[in-house]
MIKOLMAR-624190 format. One record per residue (C-alpha): residue in three letters; z, x, y. Coordinates in steps of 0.05 Angstrom, whole numbers, plus 5000, padded with zeros to 4 digits. Last residue first. Layout:
N
ALAZXY...
// end
This chain:
640
ARG801103752653GLN803904022593ALA808903522583ASN802103032580ALA798303462526LEU804903372489PRO804902662484THR797302662476SER798403112412VAL792903692414PRO790903832343GLU791804592325THR786905182318PRO783905122386PRO775805482393ILE777506162441ASN771706012502LEU772906562536TYR774706282592SER779505622562ALA783806132519ALA784606512579ARG787305952621ALA791505772582ALA794006472564ILE795206552637ARG799405892635GLY803206042569PHE804206682597ALA807606532664PRO811906042627ALA814806612592ALA816407022646ILE821506542680THR825106182627GLY824306492572GLY825207132605TYR831506912624ARG833606782696THR836906112687VAL833005702735LYS832805432801ASN836205992833THR831606482843LYS833107172854PRO827307542809ASP829108302795ASP823008512762ILE818408092731VAL813908332666VAL809907912627ILE806008182564GLY799107992539VAL795608112469PHE788907792464ALA783907542410PRO789107412362ASP788507182293GLN794406932261ALA798306722335PRO792106542369LEU795306752425MET799807362427GLY805507592461ALA809707932505PHE815607552549SER819407932607VAL825807882650THR828308432681TYR836108232716SER840908292769ASN846307912770PRO851608572786LEU847209182779TYR848609552723GLY853410162693ARG853410902728GLY850811092790ASN845611022848PRO840110712806ASN844010122774HIS841109982717ARG837409232713LYS840408742658ALA835408602608THR832207952595GLY826608012535THR823007382500LYS818607472449GLY812007222416ALA806006792385VAL802506292394LYS799205732360TYR793905352399GLY792304602421PRO797204602472VAL800205312494ALA806205422490ALA810805952524LEU815305472559THR818705482483ALA820006122486THR827006222462GLY826105862394GLY829305192377THR822604882382GLU816605272374THR815505932417VAL820106352369LYS817306032304GLU810206442316LEU813707042324ALA815107042246SER807906892227ARG805807492267MET811607882235LYS809107732168ARG801007842186ALA803508582216THR808108672153ASP801008442112PRO797608962150LYS802309542141LEU805709762199VAL805910322242GLN799810682234SER798011142285VAL794811352347VAL788411072326GLU782411182377THR777310542387PRO770110912412PHE768611122485THR760811032502GLU758211572531VAL750711612568VAL748710882571THR742510872604GLY742010392662ASP736110682703ASN742310902748ALA746111172693VAL752010932655LEU758811082632SER762010752585LYS768410242568ILE773010562602ILE780510222600LYS781810382530PRO789510292510LYS790010852452LEU791810412388LEU797710262348ARG795710062280GLY798909512238ASP792309032231GLY792408762302GLY797108242324ILE802908722305VAL799809342337ALA798108972396TYR805008802404ALA806309522417CYS800409622456ALA803009052502MET811309452503GLN807910092527LEU803709812576PRO809909492610THR813510192610VAL819410342562ASN826410582571LEU831610672526ALA839210492523TYR838309782521GLY832909442475TYR837109122419SER836509622365ALA837810052423ARG844609822444SER847110092370PHE843310762371ASP846510832438VAL853610662404ALA852211102347ASN849411752389ASN845512242352THR841712212420ASN835011982387ARG830211922436ALA826811342474ILE825911552545GLY818611302596SER812111662593SER810411472656GLU803211452672GLY801011722747SER793511772736LEU789211272691GLN784511382633ILE790911142578GLY793711622556THR799911262518LYS804511632548ARG811211852503GLY817911582496PHE815710932457GLY808910922419TRP810810532367ASP810511142326ARG815911462360THR820910862356TYR818510762274GLU821611532278TYR827411262316PHE829710792268ARG827511212206LYS832611642234ALA838311172256GLY839310802196LEU834410232174GLN839909782145ARG842110012214ALA837209772252PHE836709122211LYS844208952218TYR842809162291ALA836508622308GLY841908052285ILE847308312327ASN843108212386SER840807582368SER833907282387LYS834706612374VAL827406532345LEU827307342323VAL835007322285GLY831606762261GLU825607032233LEU830207532203THR834507062179LEU840606902205ASN847306732177GLY853006452233TYR851306562311PRO855606512371HIS850806542428HIS849607152492ASP851507542432PRO855208142437VAL855508842408GLN860409372410ILE860409972376LYS867010472400GLY870810272331GLU866309762289SER866208992337TYR860908462327ASN861507962375GLY857407192369ASN858806952310HIS859407462266CYS850907502266PHE851707502182VAL844607692160SER839107302119THR832307572086PHE826907012099PRO823107422143THR822808032094ALA827708552080LEU828509342063GLY821609382028GLU820309942088ASN815909542121ILE820008852129ALA825709392157GLY821409672206GLY818508982234THR826008842245ALA827809442285VAL822009572322ILE820608822335LYS827708762375TYR824509122431THR822008522458SER829708292461GLY831108832520PRO826709172562GLU830509722593TYR825609902651ILE820710472671ALA816110362734GLN809010762728ILE803510402680ALA804109692700PHE809109792760ASN802910202790PHE807110452860GLY801810342926ASN805909872944THR810310262999ALA805910883020ILE799910443009ASP801409833051ASP795509773102ARG789710113050ARG784509713092ASN778609713034LEU783309622983ASP787609163000PHE794509312977HIS799409232917PRO807209002906ARG805608752848SER802409002793ALA795608662747MET792608922689ALA785808482654LEU782408562585ILE785209312568GLU780909422502GLY785509702445ASN780309542394LYS782808992351PRO789608852392ASP784608662456MET789508722516LEU792708322570ILE797608652616VAL802308282668ALA805608642715GLY811608602762ARG815008662836VAL816608222897SER820507732861GLN823107012884PHE821906552828GLU816806132852GLU813406652886LEU813207162832CYS810906712789ALA804406422827GLU803307102837MET803207352778GLU798206652758GLU793506802811GLU792907562790VAL792107472718ILE786206782730ALA783507332773GLN783807922716LEU780807482671GLY774407342716MET774608062732ASP774308212657ILE777108962648THR773709442593LEU771009882655GLN763810092662VAL763810762704ASN758110842740LEU754611592735GLY754312002805ALA747211992839ARG744212702846PRO741212982922PRO734513212930MET735113912939LEU729713962999SER726714643042ALA722714872985SER715814573005ASN717114903076GLY720514633134PRO716314223193VAL718714573268VAL724514273305LEU725714493368GLY730314983407ARG725315303451ALA725715883400ASP723115593348ARG728715083300CYS728815163240HIS729614613179GLU734414503116ARG736213923079TRP740613853024GLY743413522959ASP750813252938ARG751813222861GLY755112622830ALA761712412844LEU762211892795TYR763012202733THR768012792758GLU771812332796MET773611942731SER780312032733SER781211872819GLU776011272824ILE779411002767GLY786911072794PHE788411452857ARG785711992906GLY777711982886THR773812462928VAL768612342990ARG767312983024THR767213053098GLU764313603141PRO767214053203LYS762014523232GLY762815353215GLU754915423205GLU756415513139ASN759914893121VAL767614713140GLU771214233094GLU774913643100THR776513163037GLU776312373056GLY779711923009THR777711452956PHE781310892919GLY784810612868LEU781510192809LEU787710062768HIS791609962829THR788109512868ALA786408992797LEU784408442854ASN785708502926PRO780008892946ALA774908422916THR767408762932TYR771009452940TRP767209912987ARG766710642996LYS763511003052ILE758911533035SER757212083083ASN750512293132GLN751812873186PHE748012613251GLU746613083327PHE746012913388GLY744813593437GLN738713453461ILE734612733478TRP727912853466HIS726812093485LYS723811953416ASP727912383374VAL735012153406ALA732311393404ASP728811463329ARG735511823312LEU739911203340ASN736410753305GLU737511123236ALA744611033250VAL745010353266ASP740610113207GLU744410533163PRO752010373186LEU755410853220GLU761611073191LYS764211523244ALA762311583324ILE762812163376PRO764712713328VAL764913373372TRP761813993359LYS764314443422GLY771314453419LYS776013903457SER774013263480ASP774712973552GLU767613093566ILE764512793497LYS769612143502GLU768312063575ARG762612013579LEU761911573528GLU766711073555GLU763311133620ARG757110883587ARG759410353565MET760810363482GLY757409973422LEU753210643395PRO747210303414ARG748510013477ALA751610723504LEU745411313476VAL739111183525GLY744811253587VAL749511703562ALA743012143548TYR740112033624ALA746612283649MET748112853597HIS741312993619LYS742413003690SER748813383695VAL744813983655ILE739614033692ALA743314033760GLU747714523731ALA742015023711SER738414953789ASP731814563787ARG725214713814ALA723915243757LEU727014963702ILE723714263726GLU716814493727GLY717614913662ARG719014173636LEU713613873665GLY708414273626ASN711214293559ILE712313433567ARG705313463585ARG703213893526ARG706913433486GLN703712743508ALA696913153501THR699013263417PRO700612583406ASP695612173444LEU695611993510THR694211213530SER702111103543TRP702211613593GLY696811293631PRO701111173691GLU706711633698ALA714011403673SER713711663605ALA712412423642GLU718312423681GLN724112243629TYR720312683575ALA721013193618LEU728013013635GLY729813073556TYR726113713557ALA729813963607ALA736213963569LEU734014483514LYS733215003567PRO739114743612ASP743314883556GLN749514483556LEU747913863508HIS746014483457ASN752414903452LYS755814173468ASP753813913396VAL755213183393PHE756613003331VAL754612233302THR757612013242SER753011683185VAL754511093136PRO750411023062ILE754610533024SER758210632955LYS760510032913ALA767109962877LEU767609232836PRO760109012811GLU760208522755GLU757508912697ARG760408412644ARG765508872618ASP767509102700VAL762509482741ILE765910212780MET760210492815GLY758111232821ARG757711532888LEU751211652916ALA750712432931PRO750912663000LEU744213003024LYS748013573071GLU743513913126VAL741214553133ARG739714813193HIS737115483207PHE734415733279ALA740916233304LYS743916303236ARG737716503206SER736817013271SER742917293251GLU741617313178ALA734917683191TYR738518203234ARG744818363188HIS738518443136ARG733918893167ASP740119273188VAL737719883157LEU730119763142GLN726719473206ILE731719533252GLN734020283243VAL726620453234LEU726020063295ARG730720603328GLY728721223298SER721521003325LEU724320883393VAL728321553396SER723121863362LEU718721683419GLY724221803475VAL724122543444VAL715822593451LEU715622313509ILE720922763539LEU718223323504CYS712223183537LEU714923123604LEU718323783593ILE711724233575CYS708223893630ARG713524113675THR714024823654GLN705324953666PHE706624673731ALA711825183737SER707825593708ASN701625503751MET695525583700
// end
């Protein structure tokens, strides 16, 4: 055999062996070494995961009236990678041509698909890539512009002028509109348009209980495909504090695309259904809430104020029946959140004035140092001892403890506080819940300021409601101590958590914070405060025909927030009361901040007390509370 020929054969065999060895090695590397990397790359290219958002739980009132509910919506996105791919765009053009052919509607789905695939090949061979993409864009815009509520030029500009490859073109479409669009995209084989499901929060009465309910917001996240997604989360009020229960758990649905980019059916393991959030049932009654909001709005308008709060509370279990703050905002529009989002009922702190006199008088009775009929000398309107100066708005001589509350004597309140002593007075202050948060299930609550400074002047002023700060909610809870059996209860705003099938998942029992007064002391204080709303008291305008009402007025100068001292001619006025007096169905507080009116003298008895009277009268009727007193005709006519 020719040696040269033999050498060439050997070299050829070596080349074949080496080449095949290299290919085998590469195959081994792909199949074993780099298998996971290529599998992941393939999965990302052809695998899609669609989020199925969980339906957020509803918020309902105590009568199960819906206050906040979720509506499924969709956002339409343009995927420019698919929209500008001629191999995919050709499918839409193929359908456009095929559907115009005679006899198209008589073909079965399999035959229609074969015809579309055949025309697609012809189009790819016939037209340039740029022409295919341009024709498909015009076709898609023509089909989808009207269902999207846009002009064709508007939709085209929105797509072409947008930056990025994943562009939202329509947000929060109702479910029926989105479903029609999906059908149009699928039917016409349009490429590059995708839908992202989400949930929109809707409030049935957007101007009621705004600070209490709160609102949701959208948090933007990036999914595993690098595309932006939005998640709805609670930002304020109940929506925020109960986020864990309301949110539920999102599900997902996965699908794959074939080499041509078309969706292929998933398998049985490609779906994780979403789990809906729990419904939150509140303790508030929207009937009472509407009454409270209407009367507060009228009061603010009449007496020229923009800030205030009203709270109704059940003294037997601590349930909040109504809570309203001003200024407020529309929960669905949320135009004025930055300026009006402050929840006055739980976040505002103010010097309460005379409503605070229950601490000194109630403590004195509870310690056995006085009875409702114990008399003290009130120094004819001006008490002076060293640096301690206690003025009264009117000169009084001897007043009983009841008389101190009826006439709202500062000197009388200080005299009973001094019998207690500073140490015990501030212990009662603490037991009554002042100077600490109530623990209500709402975010942003203030704790107020009520501490023993070991200063005799501060102690004297604290006895009649200065030199300390409280919130309206703290004061409502304090009067619920008197309206109940002497216990300070944690205010309750959540009644229960309920599943969608009606199963009660969790209830919230009454929580006792402290035993402030003996039950008999609470009863004696109710009787004393009852006199405040009768003839000769400071709160006769809080009286309700047919019922005994107990309560106390408060008028305090407003502290200068930018310096020392108080603002001139500026007050915070309030009234805290209960109805019926001896067995209260509810305790309420009305706080009006800085009324500007000149129609009346700016006192708690002239502004806040009549507002409470109107609220209490309507609430008694709404709750069908049996009258406790006969109604005389003159009094009834006078109330009209």
